[in-house]
C-alpha positions in Angstrom: -2.2 -68.0 112.1 -0.2 -65.5 110.0 2.5 -68.1 109.6 0.0 -70.7 108.4 -1.6 -68.2 105.9 1.9 -67.4 104.6 2.6 -71.0 104.0 -0.7 -71.4 102.1 0.0 -68.4 100.0 3.5 -69.7 99.2 2.2 -73.1 98.2 -0.4 -71.4 95.9 2.4 -69.3 94.3 4.6 -72.3 93.7 1.8 -74.4 92.4 0.9 -71.6 89.9 4.5 -71.2 88.8 4.9 -75.0 88.4 1.8 -75.2 86.3 3.4 -72.7 83.9 7.0 -73.9 84.2 8.7 -74.0 80.8 11.2 -76.6 79.6 14.4 -75.3 78.0 16.3 -78.6 78.3 16.3 -80.4 75.0 16.9 -83.7 76.7 13.5 -83.4 78.4 11.5 -82.9 75.3 10.6 -86.6 75.0 8.9 -88.4 72.2 5.9 -87.1 70.4 3.8 -88.2 67.4 2.8 -85.6 64.8 -0.6 -85.8 63.0 -0.1 -87.3 59.5 0.3 -84.6 56.9 -0.5 -86.8 53.8 -3.1 -89.1 55.2 -6.7 -88.2 54.5 -9.4 -88.3 57.2 -10.7 -91.5 55.5 -7.3 -93.1 56.1 -6.1 -93.0 52.5 -2.7 -91.8 51.6 -2.3 -88.6 49.5 0.0 -89.4 46.6 -0.6 -86.5 44.1 -0.9 -82.8 44.2 -4.5 -83.1 42.9 -5.5 -85.2 46.0 -3.7 -82.7 48.2 -5.5 -79.7 46.6 -8.9 -81.2 46.4 -9.1 -83.3 49.5 -6.4 -83.1 52.1 -5.6 -79.4 52.0 -9.3 -78.4 52.5 -9.4 -80.9 55.4 -6.4 -79.3 57.1 -7.7 -75.7 56.6 -11.0 -76.7 58.2 -9.2 -78.3 61.2 -7.2 -75.1 61.8 -10.3 -73.0 61.4 -12.3 -75.1 63.9 -9.6 -75.8 66.4 -7.0 -73.0 66.4 -7.5 -69.7 64.5 -11.2 -69.5 63.7 -12.8 -69.2 60.3 -12.0 -65.9 58.5 -15.2 -64.4 56.8 -14.8 -63.5 53.1 -17.9 -61.4 52.5 -18.3 -57.6 52.6 -20.4 -55.2 50.6 -17.9 -52.6 49.4 -14.3 -51.6 49.6 -13.0 -48.1 48.8 -9.4 -46.8 48.4 -8.4 -43.2 48.9 -4.8 -41.9 48.7 -4.8 -39.4 51.5 -1.1 -38.4 51.2 1.4 -38.8 48.4 5.0 -37.7 48.2 7.0 -38.7 45.1 10.2 -37.4 46.5 10.3 -39.2 49.8 13.6 -40.4 51.3 15.5 -37.6 49.4 14.0 -38.7 46.1 14.6 -42.4 46.4 11.0 -43.4 47.1 7.3 -42.6 46.6 5.3 -42.4 49.8 1.6 -43.2 49.8 -0.8 -43.2 52.7 -4.0 -45.0 51.7 -7.3 -45.2 53.6 -8.9 -48.6 52.8 -12.5 -48.5 53.9 -14.5 -51.8 54.0 -18.2 -51.8 54.4 -20.8 -54.4 55.4 -24.3 -53.9 56.4 -24.1 -50.1 56.3 -21.2 -50.1 58.8 -17.5 -49.7 57.9 -14.0 -49.7 59.2 -10.9 -48.0 57.7 -7.4 -49.6 57.5 -4.6 -47.0 57.2 -1.9 -48.3 54.9 1.5 -46.8 54.8 3.7 -47.7 51.8 6.9 -46.7 50.1 7.9 -47.8 46.6 11.4 -47.4 45.0 11.7 -44.7 42.4 14.8 -46.4 40.8 12.7 -49.3 39.7 11.0 -48.7 36.4 8.6 -51.6 36.6 6.0 -52.4 39.4 7.9 -53.3 42.5 7.7 -56.5 44.7 6.2 -55.5 48.0 6.9 -56.4 51.6 3.7 -56.2 53.7 4.2 -56.1 57.4 1.5 -57.0 59.9 2.6 -54.5 62.5 1.7 -54.8 66.2 4.4 -52.3 67.3 2.4 -49.1 66.7 2.2 -46.7 63.8 5.3 -44.8 65.1 7.4 -47.8 63.9 6.5 -46.9 60.4 7.2 -43.1 60.7 6.3 -41.6 57.3 8.6 -38.6 58.0 11.5 -41.0 58.5 12.7 -39.0 61.5 12.2 -42.1 63.6 14.0 -45.0 61.9 13.3 -48.3 63.4 15.2 -51.5 62.5 11.9 -53.4 62.9 10.7 -51.7 59.7 13.9 -50.5 57.9 12.3 -48.8 55.0 15.4 -47.2 53.5 17.3 -50.5 53.3 14.3 -52.2 51.7 13.9 -49.4 49.1 17.7 -49.5 48.3 17.3 -53.2 47.6 14.6 -52.4 45.0 11.6 -53.6 47.0 8.6 -51.7 48.3 7.7 -51.8 52.0 4.3 -51.3 53.6 2.4 -52.0 56.7 -0.6 -51.2 58.8 -1.2 -51.0 62.5 -3.3 -53.9 63.7 -5.2 -51.6 65.9 -7.1 -50.5 62.8 -8.5 -54.0 62.5 -8.4 -55.6 66.0 -6.6 -54.0 68.9 -4.0 -56.3 70.5 -5.7 -56.3 73.8 -7.7 -58.9 75.7 -10.5 -56.5 76.4 -10.5 -54.3 73.3 -9.8 -56.8 70.6 -13.5 -56.9 69.6 -13.3 -53.2 68.6 -12.9 -52.9 64.9 -13.7 -55.6 62.4 -15.3 -58.0 64.9 -17.9 -55.6 66.5 -18.5 -53.5 63.4 -18.5 -55.9 60.5 -18.7 -59.4 61.8 -20.3 -59.5 65.3 -21.6 -63.0 64.7 -18.0 -64.2 64.8 -17.7 -63.3 68.5 -20.5 -65.7 69.5 -19.0 -68.7 67.6 -16.6 -71.1 69.3 -14.7 -71.3 66.0 -15.2 -67.7 65.1 -12.4 -65.4 64.0 -10.3 -63.7 66.6 -7.3 -61.4 66.7 -4.8 -63.2 64.6 -7.4 -64.0 61.9 -8.6 -60.5 61.9 -5.1 -59.1 61.3 -4.8 -61.5 58.3 -8.2 -60.4 57.1 -6.9 -56.8 57.1 -3.8 -57.8 55.2 -6.0 -59.4 52.5 -7.8 -56.0 52.1 -4.4 -54.4 51.6 -3.7 -56.8 48.8 -7.0 -55.8 47.3 -5.6 -52.3 47.1 -2.2 -53.5 45.7 -4.0 -55.1 42.8 -5.1 -51.6 41.8 -1.8 -49.8 42.3 0.4 -49.6 39.2 3.5 -49.1 41.3 3.1 -52.5 43.0 3.7 -56.0 41.4 0.7 -57.7 43.0 2.1 -61.1 42.0 5.1 -60.5 44.2 3.6 -59.8 47.6 5.7 -60.8 50.6 3.9 -61.1 54.0 6.0 -60.4 57.0 5.2 -60.7 60.7 7.2 -60.9 63.9 6.1 -62.9 67.0 2.3 -62.7 67.2 2.4 -60.9 63.9 4.4 -63.9 62.5 1.6 -66.3 63.7 -0.9 -64.1 61.8 1.4 -63.9 58.8 1.4 -67.7 58.5 -2.3 -68.1 58.8 -2.9 -65.3 56.4 -0.3 -66.6 53.9 -1.8 -70.1 54.1 -5.2 -68.8 53.1 -4.6 -66.0 50.7 -2.9 -67.5 47.7 -2.1 -64.0 46.4 0.8 -64.0 48.8 4.0 -65.1 47.0 6.3 -65.4 50.0 5.2 -65.9 53.6 7.7 -64.9 56.3 7.4 -65.8 60.0 9.9 -64.1 62.3 10.2 -65.8 65.7 6.5 -66.7 65.7 7.0 -69.6 68.1 4.1 -71.5 69.7 1.0 -71.6 67.5 3.1 -70.0 64.8 6.0 -71.9 63.2 7.0 -74.1 66.2 5.7 -77.6 66.7 3.1 -77.6 69.5 3.8 -81.1 70.6 7.4 -80.4 71.6 7.6 -79.7 75.3 9.9 -76.8 74.9 9.4 -73.1 75.5 5.9 -71.6 75.3 3.0 -74.0 75.5 -0.6 -74.0 74.3 -1.7 -73.7 77.9 0.4 -70.6 78.5 -0.5 -68.9 75.2 -4.2 -69.5 75.5 -4.3 -68.3 79.1 -2.3 -65.1 78.4 -3.7 -64.3 74.9 -7.0 -66.1 74.5 -8.2 -63.3 72.1 -5.8 -64.4 69.4 -7.5 -67.7 68.9 -10.9 -69.3 68.5 -12.5 -70.3 71.8 -12.1 -74.0 70.8 -8.3 -73.8 71.1 -8.3 -73.6 74.9 -9.4 -77.2 75.1 -5.9 -78.3 74.0 -4.1 -76.6 76.9 -1.9 -79.3 78.4 -3.6 -81.6 75.9 -1.6 -81.0 72.7 -1.6 -84.7 71.8 -5.3 -84.4 71.1 -4.8 -81.5 68.7 -5.8 -82.8 65.2 -3.1 -80.5 63.6 0.4 -79.3 64.3 2.3 -76.4 62.9 4.1 -78.3 60.1 0.7 -78.7 58.6 0.2 -74.9 58.6 3.5 -74.4 56.8 2.5 -77.1 54.3 -0.7 -75.1 53.4 1.6 -72.5 51.8 2.9 -74.9 49.2 3.7 -74.5 46.4 4.4 -70.8 47.2 7.4 -69.9 49.3 7.8 -69.9 53.1 10.6 -68.5 55.2 11.1 -69.1 59.0 13.4 -67.0 61.1 14.5 -67.5 64.6 16.8 -66.0 67.3 19.3 -68.1 69.3 18.4 -66.5 72.6 14.7 -66.7 72.0 14.2 -70.2 73.5 10.6 -69.2 74.4 9.8 -69.4 70.7 11.7 -72.7 70.3 14.0 -72.2 67.3 14.6 -75.9 66.9 10.9 -76.6 66.9 10.4 -74.0 64.2 13.0 -75.7 62.0 11.6 -79.1 62.6 8.1 -77.9 61.6 9.6 -76.5 58.4 11.3 -79.8 57.7 8.1 -81.8 58.4 6.2 -79.7 55.9 8.5 -80.7 53.0 6.5 -83.7 51.7 3.8 -81.4 50.4 6.3 -79.2 48.5 7.8 -82.4 47.1 4.4 -83.3 45.7 4.8 -80.3 43.4 8.2 -81.5 42.3 10.0 -79.0 44.5 13.1 -80.6 45.9 13.5 -78.7 49.1 16.2 -80.9 50.7 16.6 -79.0 53.9 19.7 -80.0 56.0 19.0 -82.8 58.5 20.5 -80.6 61.3 19.3 -77.1 62.1 21.8 -74.6 60.5 24.4 -72.9 62.8 23.8 -69.5 64.3 23.9 -66.7 61.7 23.9 -69.3 58.8 21.1 -68.8 56.3 19.7 -71.8 54.4 18.0 -71.1 51.1 16.3 -74.0 49.3 13.7 -74.0 46.5 10.6 -72.3 48.0 12.0 -72.6 51.6 14.4 -70.6 53.8 15.6 -70.5 57.4 18.0 -68.7 59.6 18.7 -68.6 63.4 20.6 -65.4 64.2 22.3 -64.5 67.4 20.4 -62.4 69.8 17.0 -61.9 71.4 13.4 -61.8 70.4 13.1 -59.0 67.9 13.0 -58.3 64.1 16.3 -56.6 63.1 18.0 -55.2 60.0 20.0 -58.5 59.9 16.7 -60.5 59.6 15.6 -58.1 56.9 18.7 -58.7 54.9 18.0 -62.4 55.0 14.5 -61.8 53.8 15.7 -59.7 50.9 18.3 -62.4 50.0 15.6 -65.0 50.0 13.1 -62.9 48.0 15.8 -62.1 45.4 16.6 -65.8 45.0 12.9 -66.8 44.8 11.8 -64.2 42.3 14.7 -65.0 40.0 13.4 -68.5 39.4 
């Protein structure tokens, strides 16, 4: 009897593992057909940027809202900014530190986002600003600079003439399957929780980033026309959805965002919609789960998300050992988004083949690199982001 039970348990384990087995063999990807980027829902081709902006783009935004990320609410009653700490001689005089409490109210209830930011003192004009959607904890952005983390290399960014900022996503929506409702969802938008296309974690983080830009527009040390959204992994997914919606973002950067981020969902490589919706359902609208093992029925794919950022700039970063995030699938999505940028007269001309490891490609309004190493955001990645931003803002 014990032997029989052991066999049953073994079969169940193998069945479970097989149901989540991931493909890392490029030869097994197979054929797939992407949804048409420039074909309207009525079947007509999109030939001008006006048709894109007035018809096709709103269609795609709605499809992502209803099927993937949920609709991000725009209304609130009041927003208040309070500088709770300021040091004009931070980093041995190289930077100005500000800690800002951003309090958003709706229906007599409120939440507070705690923003940390450094701006360069050597720059005599408002500085362009990197804004990081940070899921690594507030210690990553240590204001004392005793803990220096390559994930958020403040000194290097300041030396390059940029500002760097960030907020811990826990202030908006904890990165937890049970606690994610705490914060903006329970306090300000409880109706979203009941909706099958309601906002969830990734959308909430982007909502918080938009409130940070609300503050930047009031701060004379920041050039609010040069905001650069940055996110790694799950933060990269949020960065893309946020950058696609908030047109105040000049450059959107996705670092190793993988499935449901920059990588094509229809490629059978690395993480899948089934795996991500089972492990992290709280990131997405409830509707997204119906596409687990059913990607061909998705009315969108991630090239369409990247295209929503046009004509502003987008940068996709990968790591060679991070096959889970499908570096090639991320590059292919970027390539497939090009037709929309081309509508604006932007000749992107990305190489046909994915660039070699540690080779950065910069094209008008688009950039990409695939560095050696594992899943992380490193000083090497940041140097590429700075290179791209310098190139883009010179235009």
